[in-house]
N, C-alpha and C positions, 0 to 999 in steps of 0.2 A: 504494500500500500504506500502511496506517496501522499504526504500531507503537507499542505502549505503552512508555513509558520509566519508569525509577525515578528519582524526583526528590526531592531533600532540600533543605530550605531552613532557614536559621538566622536568628534574629532578634537584632539588635543594639540595645541600649538607648541612647537619646540621653543624652549626658552634658553636664555644665556645664563652663564654663571661667572662668578668672579675668578680671576686668575690667582695663582699663588702669590705670596708677598715676598718671596725670596729675591734678593737683588745681588747680581754678580757683576764683576768688572773684569772681563777677559782681556788677555793680551791681544795684539792686532790679528793674529792668525789662529789663536786658540779658540776652540768651540766649546762652550759650556751649554749642555742640554739638560734642562730640568722640567718639572711640571708633571704631576701624576693625577690631576683632577680629571674626572669625566662626569658628564651630565647624564642623569638617568632619563629614561623615557618620560616625556612630559605628561603630567597627569593633572586632573582637576581643572581643566580649562585655564591653566596658569601659563604665563609666558616665562616663568622662571622654573627650570627643572631642578630636581634635587641633585646635590653634589655628592660624589663618591670619590674614593681614592684608590688607585692601583697600589697593591701592597709591595713592600720591599721584595726584590728578587724577580719582579715581573719582567718579561722580555717582550720587546716590540720589534716589528719589521720597519726599518727606516729607509725612506727613499728621499733623494734630494736632487734638484737640478739648479743650475745657475751658479751662485757663489759657493755652494757646497755640492759635491758630487757623491752620491751614494745610491746603491742598488741593493735592496733587501739586506741591509746591514742589521745584524742582530744586536740590539742594545739592551743592557740589563740595568734595572733600577738598583743603584747601590748608594746608600747613604743620601738619598734624596736626589741624586743626579743619574742621568743615563750615561753609562760609560761609553766612550767613543775614541779609543786610543788612536785610530788611524784617520780620523776626520779632521780637516782643517778648512778654514776659509781660503778661497783662492786669492791670489795677489791682485786680481782685478776687482774693482768696486762694483760688484754685481749682487743683487738681492738673491736670496735662496728661497726656492719654492719647495716646501716640505710636505711630504705625505708620510704619516706614521700610522701603523696599524697594530692593534692589540687583539688577540695574542699573536706572537711571532710564529711564522711558518717557515720551516727550512726550505720547502719547495717554493719556487717562484709561481707555481700553478697549483695551489693546494685544492683539495676537495672542499667545496663550499657546502655540501650537504652530507650529513652522516648517513649511516646505513638505515636509519628509520625515516629518512626523508626530511629531516629537520635542518633548516638553514642555520649555519653557525652564526652566533651573535658576534659581530666584529665592531670594534671601536676605531674611529679614524680621527686624526688630527690633520687638517688641510689648511695650512697657513703659509704666508709669505713673510720673510723677515729681511730687514735691511742689513746690508753687509756689516759684519762685525758686532752685531747686537746679540745678546743672549737669546738662545732658542728656548722659549717657554712653551711646552706642549700642553694642549688642553683638548680632551677627546670628547667626541659625541658618538652616538650609535650610528652605524652606517645604514642599517636596515630599519624597518618599522616593526612594531609589536602589535599583534592582534590579541585581544582578550575577549573570550566568550563567557558570558554569565548565563547559565541555564537555570531556569526557575526550578524550585525544589521538586514539585511533582514530576516534571519531565526528567530531571536528572536522576531521580530514583529509578526510572524505567530503563535508561539507556545502559548499554554495556560498552559502547565505544562511539567515537565521533571521528569522521574522516573530514579533513580540511584540504581543499585543492584550489590554490590560487590559479587564475587563468594564465599567468605567466610565471616563469622561473628565472633565476639568475643564471645566465650562461657563463659569464666570466667577469673579471674585474681588471681594468687597466690600472694597475697599481700606481704607476708613476703619475697618472692623471687623476686618480681618484674617481674614475668613471665606471659605472656599472652597466653592463650590457645584459639585456633581457631577451628571452625567447618565448614565444607563445606556442611553439611546436612541441615542447616536451614538458607539460605541466606535471608537477610532482605532488603526490598525495602523502600527507602525514596522518597517521592513525594515533589518536590519543585515547587511552582507556579511561573508563569512568572513575571519577574521584568524588569524595564527599564534600569537597569545598565548593562545588558548583561552578568553579572558575577554571578555565582552560586557556593557556597562553601559547602563542607560537610566533616565532620570528618570521616575518614575511617580506617579500621584495617591496621596496619603495617605488612602485611603478605607477605610471599614469593609466587611467582608464582600465583598471584591473578589477575583475569580478572574482568572487570567492564562492566556490560550491561547498556546501556542507551536507554530510550524510550521517544521520544519527541512527544507530542500530539498537533496536529493542528486541526482546524475545519474540514479539508478535509481528513486528513490522519494521520497515525501513523508511525513515523520514528524510526527505530531501528538501533543502532550502537553498536559496541563493542570495548572497549579498551583492546588490546591484553594482555596476561599474563605478569606480571612484578612483581618484588620484591620491596615492599614499606618499607621505613625505618621510625622509630619513629622520630617525630620532623621535618620531611621534608614536603615541599609543592610540589605538583605535578600539573602542569598546562596543561590542555587539551583545545586546540582551535578547535572549531567546526564550520564548514562552510557548506553551502549548495553547491551542485555541480554547476559548471559553473558560479560562481559569479565573476564578474570583479574585479581585484585587485591583489596586491602583497601578496603572502602567505608564501613564504619561501625564503631561501638564493638564490636558483637558479633563482627564479622570479626576485629578486632584482638585481642580477648580470646582467640578461638579460635586465632589464629596464635601468640600467646605460649605457650599450653599445648602446641600441637602441635609447635612448633619445639624445645621442651624434651623431646620424646619422650613426652609425656603424651597421653591420649585426650581428646577434647572432643566428646561426642555422636557424631553421624555425620559431623562435618566432617573434611575432608582438606586437607593442606598444598598439594596440587595446585590447589586453588581460588584460591590467592593468588600463585602464581608460575609461572615457566616455566624448565625445566631445559635447559641447553645446555652441552656440554663439561664435564659432571660438576659444574657449579655452577648453583644455582638463584637466579634473580633474583625477589625478591618486590616487588610494586608497591603503593605507597599511591596510591589513585585519587582521593582527595578529602580535604579538611579533615575532621577529626573532633574533636568536643568530648565530653569524658568527664564523666559525673556521679559523685557520691560512690559510688553503688552500683556503677557500672561499674568505678571504680578499685579497689574491693575485690576484683574478679575478675581483675585483671591480675597476671601473674607476671613477674618479671624474666627476660629472655632470656639464656640462658647462666648459669643460676643454680647450676650445679654443674660441676665439671671435665669431666664426661662430655658436657656440652651446650654447649661453646664454639661461638660463632656463626662459621661459616666460609663463609657464603653472602653474597649481595649484597642489601641492602635499599635500594631506590630510592624515595625519597620523592616524586620528580617535582615538587618545589617546593611540596608541600602541607605543612600544619601539623597537629600534634597539640596540641590545647589542653587545659589543665586536668588534666594528669597529676598524680597525687599518689603519689609513690614512697615506700614503706616496706617493708623486707624482711620476709618471712614467717618463721615459726619454722622452716620447712624449708629456708631458704636455706643452701646449702652451697658457699660460695665465699669467698675472702678479699677480694672486691671486690663492690661493689653499685652498680647504675645501671639505666637502662632496658635497656641491653645490658650485662650485668655483665662479660662477657668476649668480646671480638671477637678471633678467631684470626688467624693470619698470612695466611690466604686470605680473610678476611672483609672486607667493604666496606659502609660506610653512606654514602650520598650523597644530596644534594638534599632533605634532611629538615629541617624546622623544628619546634622545640619552643617553646611559649609558655604563660605563666600556669601554671607548675609549682610544686609544693612537694615538698621532699625531707626526710624525717625519718628519721634513722638514728643511733641512739646506741650501736650495737654496736661492738665493738672490732675491726672489720675494718681491713685495711691501706689500701684504696683506695676512694674514693667519688667518683662523678660523676653528672651529670644524664643525659648521653647514654651514656657508657661508663664502666665501672669500670676495666677494663684494655683497652687497645687495642694489638693487635699487627698489625693490618691497616691499612686506609685509611679515613679519615674525610674526605670531600670535600664542600664546598659545603653545610655544615650551619650553621644559625643557631639560637641559643638566646636567647630574650628573656623577660623578666619571670619571675623565679623566686626562690624562697627556699630556701637550703640550710641546714638545721638538722642538723649532722652532728658526729660524734665520731671519724672515721677518722684514721689517721696522716697520710695525704696526700689532699687533696680538690681537685678542680678542676671548673669548670662543664662542660667538654667531657669530660674524663676524669680519673680519679684517677691513672692511670699510663699512659704512652704509650711503647710500644716500636716503634710503626709510624710512619705518616705522617698528619699532619693538615694540611689546606690549605684555603684559600678559606673559612674558617669564622669565626664571630663569636659573641661573648657580649655581651649588652646587658642592663643593669638586673637584675643578679643580686645578691642580698643573701646574704652569708655569715655565719652564726652558728655558729661552730665553735671554741669556747674551747680545746679540747685538740688542735686540728689544725694542720698546716702546710698553708697554703692558697695555691694558684695560681689567678689569675683564670680562666685557660683550662685549665691542666694542673697537677696536683699534682707528680708526679715524672716527668721527661721523659728517656727514653733513646732517643728517636727523632727525628723531624723535625716541626717546626712551621713552616709556610711560608705567607706571604701571608694573614695572619689578623689579627684585632683583638679587643680587650676594651674595652668602653666603659660608662660610667655605672654601674659596679658599686660596691656598698657593702660594705666589709669591716668588719663591726660587731664581731665577736668572733673572735679567732684566737690561736694561740700565736706563730706567725710567718707572714708572708705576702708575696706579690709579685704584681705586676699581670698578668704573662703566665704564668710557671711558677714554682713554688716552688724546685724543685731540678732541675738538669740534670746528667746524667752522659754524657759523650761524645755529646751531642745537638746538633742543628742547629736554630737558630732564626734565620729569615731573612725580611726584608721584612714586618715586623709593626709594629703600633702600639697604644698604650694611650691612653685618653682619660678624663678626669674620674673617676678612682678616688677614692672618698670613704672616709676612714679614721677610726676612732675616735681622738680626740685623744690619749688616754693611751697608745695603742699605735703612734703614728707612728714611733717609733724602731725598731719591729720590722717595718716595711713598706718594700719597695723597689719601684721603678717597673716594672722588667722581671722580674728574677730575684733570688731571695734568695741561693742558693748554687750553685756550679758545680764540676764535676770533669771537665775535658776538653771537647771539642767546640768549637762556635763560636756566637757571637751577632753577627749582622751586619745592617746596614741596617734597624735598628729605631728607633722614635721614641717618645718619652715626654714627657708634660707636664712643664714645668720644675718642679723640686721646690719645695715650700713649706717644707721644712726643709733640713737639711744633708745628708740622705741622698742618695746617688747612685742610679743605676738598678740597681746590683748590690751585694750586701753582701760576699760572700766569693767570690773568684775564684781557682781553682786550675787552672792550665794550660789555660785556655780562651781561644781567640782572639777578641778583640773588634775589630770593624771597622765604622767609619762608623755608629755609633749616636749619635743626637743628641737633645737636649732641644728642645722647641718651645714657642712662645708660644700658649696656647690661644685667645687673643683674635684672633690673626691667622693661626694655623696655619702660621707661618713658623718654620724652624729657628733656634735661637739660635747662630749660627756667624758667622764672618767673612764668608762668602758665604751670605747668607740664601736659603733655598729653601722653596717650598711643599711641605708634607709629601705632599700628593696627587700632586704631580709626581714626587717622589722615588720613591714607591711604584710608580707606573706606569713610570718609567724603568728600575727594576730588572727589571720584567717584559720590557720591550722589549730590554734589553741582556743579561740574565743568565738568563732563564727556560730557555734551552736547556741550562743546567747540569743541569736535571731533565727529561730528554726523555720520561719516562713520564707527565708531568702537564701539564694545561692550567690556566692561571691566570686568575682573574677580574681584569679591570681595575677601577680605582677612579674614583669621582666624588665631588664635593662635595655636601653635604646640610646640613640645618638641625641636626639632632642625632640621632646623632653627626655631626660635621662631615665625615667621610669614610666612605663606604660602598661596597659592591661594585656594579658594573654587572652585573646579573644577566641572563643570556641567556634 
C-alpha cells in the first residue's frame, strides 16, 4: 500500500561565528597556521551557528594556491597550531587561496560514501589570506543535514526508513572547493527504527533536489516525497512526518484555531476534538511538531484563559516540541489580571513537555501578573523550557515561567531571557510564588531594567523552592543593589538545596527573610562549578543527589536528572 503523508520542512540559515583570539607575529616567510573552530549546522532559524572545536591531534587535508603552494598536505593540530614544517610563503607578494578539509584523507580521491550509503560529514575552510599574514582557519560543514521527526504513533509502527536524494555527490574538486553532483546514480540510505523519533542524514547541498522516503511497517510500505528544493552547505533542514488523521496541533493554523476554540470562541468549522483526546473528564491536547509563527500569524493568536470564564483546566502536552517566534501582546478585549500564552492555568490544568523559543512579550498594561508561559499558574507546569526571549513589561510581578505561581513547577528552565520592566518586581522564573518550584534552573538571563529583582523568584509566601540553581545572571550596574541571586523577599515557606553564582557585590542570595526556613543553599564558583564551602562539591552532583535521596518526598512527581554541558554548565537529561 502506498500512503501519502503530510510533510513540512523548515529551513535554517547558516550563521557566522567569531574567530579565535590568538595573535601571532610570523617572520617574513614563516607560516603560522592556527584556528580549530567550526560552526555547527545552523538551527532554530538563527543566523549564528553554535561553535565547536576540533580536538588536539586532529588532522586536516591542506590545499593552497598563490602565495603558498600545497596539495593535500596532512597537518596535525599540536598545541593549538597546525604543524607545517615544509610550508612557506613565496618570495612574491601574492595572496594565498586556502582550502582545508577535516578529516584528512590520505587519498586524493577518497570514498565520499560509506558502505551503508551514508555521505561523510566533511568540514571545509575556504578563505583567502594576504601575503605574510597568519593563517587562521575556521571551518563550516561542506554538506547539508536532513533531520526527520516522525510522530510517535507512526514511529512505533515502522521498522526502517529509506532516504534517497535525487542527486548524489560525484566528486569534489578539492583545490577549488567545488562539489560536482550526478542525478544518474542516486544513493539510498537505510536507517533502522529508533525510539527518539528523530533521524538524521548528511545530504548533498544541491539545487532543485527532491528526496524520496520509504517507510517500512509490518503491514505496508509508505512512500512520500519531499518536493524539489535548493539545499545550502552548513544548513539543517527539518522535515516533520505525521500519519494522516492523527489528533493534535501540527501547524500555525491549528494552533490559532485551538487558542480561539479553547476560549469558547468559534473558528470557522474547526472543532476542539481535532486537537485532543478526552478521558476521565479531562482533555489532553497534543502538539505534534515544531511550529514557527510569522508576524501575520501572531496577530491571530489569542491568549489562552484570557478571561475568568476561560481558565485552562485541561492538559497541554507539548511532547518535547517547540513553539518558535511567538510575539505576545494583549488585545483590547483581554479580561484578566494576568497575561501570558496561558494567562490562567487552573488547579486541574497541566502544561508539560513544551518548549518556547525566540519570543517577544510586550505588555504595558497595569495588570498584576505577567509571564511568557503562564500569567497565573494554579496547576502543574512540568518539563517546560523557555529560551531566547525579551520581556518588555509593566506588570506588578513578572517572571519568565509565570507571573504568579500557586501550583507546582518542576523540571523547567529559563535561558537567555532579557527583562525590560522598569516598574516591575521581576523573578527570573517566577514573579510571586505561593506554590512549589522544584528541580529547575534560570541561566544567562539579562535583567536590564526593573524596580527590584531576583534570579529565581521575586517574592515567596509560604512557598517551597527546592533543588534549583541560577547561572550567569547579568544585571545593570546601577541596579545591582536591588538584585538578589535567588529570592528578593520571603514570608514563610522554605528554600533548600539551591545554588547560586558567588556574588560580585555584597548582596546575599536573599534580601528580606521573614520566617522562612533556609537549608543547604550554597554559592559556587562559576569557573569550576564547585560549591564555595569547607567541603567543596560539584553542583551537578548535589542536584542529582537530592533526586536520589529526597525525591520520594514528592511521590506525585518524576524528576529529571542533570548532566554537565558547555553553556549553561548544567542541564537536564531529557528522556
